[in-house]
C-alpha positions in Angstrom: -26.8 26.3 -22.2 -28.1 23.2 -22.9 -25.6 20.5 -23.4 -26.7 18.0 -25.7 -25.2 14.5 -24.9 -23.8 11.8 -28.0 -26.4 9.1 -28.2 -25.4 6.1 -26.0 -22.8 3.4 -27.4 -23.5 0.5 -29.1 -20.1 -1.0 -28.0 -18.1 -1.5 -24.7 -19.7 0.5 -21.9 -18.1 -0.8 -19.1 -19.7 1.4 -16.7 -22.0 0.5 -13.9 -23.3 4.4 -12.8 -24.3 5.0 -16.2 -24.8 9.1 -16.8 -23.6 9.8 -13.6 -20.1 8.9 -15.1 -21.2 10.3 -18.4 -22.3 14.1 -16.9 -18.9 13.5 -14.6 -16.4 13.3 -17.9 -18.4 15.7 -19.8 -18.5 18.4 -16.9 -14.7 17.8 -16.1 -13.6 18.2 -19.8 -15.5 21.3 -20.4 -13.6 22.9 -17.1 -10.2 21.2 -17.9 -10.6 23.7 -21.3 -11.8 26.7 -20.0 -9.4 26.4 -17.3 -6.5 26.2 -19.9 -8.4 27.8 -22.8 -5.6 30.7 -24.2 -3.6 28.0 -24.4 -5.2 25.6 -26.3 -7.3 28.0 -28.5 -3.5 28.7 -29.6 -2.6 25.7 -30.6 -6.4 24.3 -32.1 -4.2 21.2 -34.0 -3.8 20.2 -30.0 -7.9 19.6 -29.5 -7.9 18.3 -33.0 -5.3 15.9 -32.5 -7.0 14.7 -28.9 -10.3 14.4 -30.5 -9.2 12.0 -33.5 -7.6 9.9 -31.0 -10.6 9.4 -29.4 -12.9 9.1 -32.4 -10.3 6.6 -34.0 -10.7 4.7 -30.6 -14.7 4.6 -30.5 -14.2 3.8 -34.5 -12.0 0.9 -33.9 -13.0 -0.4 -30.4 -10.9 -3.2 -30.9 -7.6 -2.3 -32.6 -5.0 -1.8 -29.6 -3.2 0.8 -32.1 -5.2 3.4 -31.5 -5.3 3.0 -27.6 -1.5 3.3 -27.4 0.3 6.2 -28.5 4.3 6.4 -28.2 4.9 9.7 -25.7 7.9 10.8 -27.7 5.5 10.8 -30.9 6.9 14.4 -32.1 3.0 15.8 -33.0 2.4 14.1 -29.8 4.8 15.3 -27.6 4.4 18.7 -29.2 0.8 19.5 -29.1 -0.6 17.4 -26.2 2.5 16.5 -23.9 3.9 20.2 -24.5 0.2 22.3 -24.2 -0.7 22.8 -20.1 -3.7 21.0 -19.5 -4.1 19.1 -22.9 -3.0 15.5 -21.5 -5.2 15.8 -19.1 -8.6 15.9 -21.1 -7.2 12.1 -22.3 -6.6 11.3 -18.7 -9.7 11.6 -17.9 -10.9 8.7 -20.2 -8.7 6.6 -18.8 -5.7 6.8 -20.6 -2.1 6.3 -18.5 1.5 5.7 -18.6 2.4 1.4 -19.7 4.9 0.1 -17.3 7.6 0.9 -19.8 6.7 4.4 -19.4 7.0 4.6 -23.4 3.3 4.9 -24.2 0.6 6.4 -22.8 -2.0 3.9 -23.2 -6.2 3.2 -22.6 -6.4 0.0 -21.6 -9.4 -2.4 -22.9 -11.1 -2.7 -19.5 -10.6 1.0 -18.8 -12.4 2.0 -22.3 -15.8 3.5 -22.1 -17.1 4.8 -25.3 -19.6 6.9 -23.6 -16.6 8.8 -21.9 -14.4 9.3 -24.8 -17.7 10.6 -26.8 -18.5 13.2 -23.9 -14.6 14.4 -24.7 -15.7 14.9 -27.8 -18.8 16.9 -27.5 -16.6 19.0 -24.5 -14.1 19.5 -27.5 -16.7 20.6 -30.2 -18.4 22.8 -27.6 -15.9 24.8 -26.6 -14.2 25.1 -30.2 -17.3 26.4 -31.5 -17.6 29.0 -28.9 -14.5 29.8 -29.9 -14.9 30.6 -33.5 -18.4 32.6 -32.7 -16.8 34.3 -29.3 -15.0 37.7 -31.1 -11.3 37.9 -30.1 -9.5 40.9 -27.9 -8.1 42.9 -30.6 -4.2 43.1 -29.4 -1.7 46.1 -30.6 0.5 45.5 -33.6 3.4 45.4 -31.4 2.4 42.4 -29.5 0.5 40.7 -32.4 3.1 38.2 -33.1 4.6 37.5 -29.9 1.1 36.9 -28.4 0.3 33.4 -29.7 1.1 30.9 -27.2 3.2 28.1 -29.1 3.2 24.5 -27.3 6.9 24.3 -24.9 9.9 22.9 -27.0 9.9 21.3 -30.7 10.0 17.9 -31.2 13.6 18.1 -32.2 14.4 20.4 -29.1 12.6 18.5 -26.2 15.2 16.3 -24.7 14.9 12.9 -22.7 14.9 14.6 -19.2 11.9 17.3 -20.6 10.0 14.1 -21.3 11.1 12.4 -18.4 9.6 15.5 -16.1 6.3 15.4 -18.9 5.4 12.1 -17.7 6.2 12.9 -13.6 3.8 15.7 -13.9 1.6 13.3 -16.0 0.8 10.8 -13.1 0.7 13.8 -10.3 -2.3 15.3 -12.5 -4.1 11.6 -12.6 -4.1 11.6 -9.0 -5.7 14.9 -8.9 -8.4 14.3 -11.5 -9.0 10.6 -10.1 -9.5 11.9 -6.4 -11.7 14.7 -7.8 -14.0 12.4 -10.1 -14.2 10.1 -7.2 -15.2 13.1 -5.3 -17.7 14.3 -7.9 -19.2 10.9 -8.5 -19.9 10.0 -4.6 -21.5 13.3 -4.1 -24.0 12.5 -7.4 -24.5 9.2 -6.6 -25.1 10.7 -2.8 -27.6 13.2 -3.9 -29.4 10.7 -5.9 -30.0 8.2 -3.3 -31.3 10.7 -1.3 -33.4 11.7 -3.9 -35.4 8.9 -3.8 -36.6 9.2 0.2 -37.7 12.1 -0.3 -41.4 13.4 -0.8 -42.2 14.0 -4.3 -41.5 18.5 -5.1 -39.2 18.1 -2.3 -35.5 19.1 -3.1 -32.1 17.4 -2.2 -30.9 19.0 0.4 -27.6 19.3 -1.9 -28.9 20.9 -4.5 -30.2 24.4 -2.6 -28.2 26.2 -0.4 -29.9 26.9 3.0 -30.5 30.5 3.7 -28.8 31.2 7.0 -30.8 34.0 7.7 -34.0 32.6 7.1 -36.3 31.7 10.2 -38.1 28.4 10.1 -41.9 28.4 10.9 -43.8 26.0 13.2 -45.8 24.8 10.1 -42.0 24.1 8.4 -41.4 21.5 11.3 -44.9 20.1 10.8 -47.1 21.4 13.3 -50.1 22.7 12.3 -51.4 25.9 14.6 -55.0 26.7 13.2 -56.4 22.9 14.1 -58.5 22.2 17.3 -56.3 20.2 19.7 -57.3 19.1 22.8 
């Protein structure tokens, strides 16, 4: 399937790696949604809310209120903090917990419009796929219990639970950043290697070597048919 990326941003595009960085966000967002597909699709408002947050920031890049969300906000706490993997999508784009521990924010210097657009695109792709994918039938006895709901409700979530979610979010952010750095280095190294390869020769990182294949003299640059002294 060919994935169409959003058009380049005309706003703050604070990135030095360009398309490499965009591809990382889009790729990781798709993986994240896929890993938590059943939970997120059972709570459709989750992806809608995340998409709306990103859209508001892209539309109003200079308004701080759209880049600052109170963690204890009932709707956000239920449908983002309380849904497995949901807050990871925002962290992919640079969101973090502020010093007070009360808000999840996207600092101005971390705002990259193309990252948010890539996340919106990933949500759109997965949402459309869900609409066109036949759902597995469930027995009548378990139909009502098969729906996955957010963890807890706004009226029952305790301060301790909110703190636990914050702690988990910080742990996830470290993992996400490490994975982003790893992918970025791989892509940049592959790009750099291709610059020094002859036309038509693939980078060694783009193909897996066949351990059972045998090298010929031609493979190592020796032409046996040429006359020699």
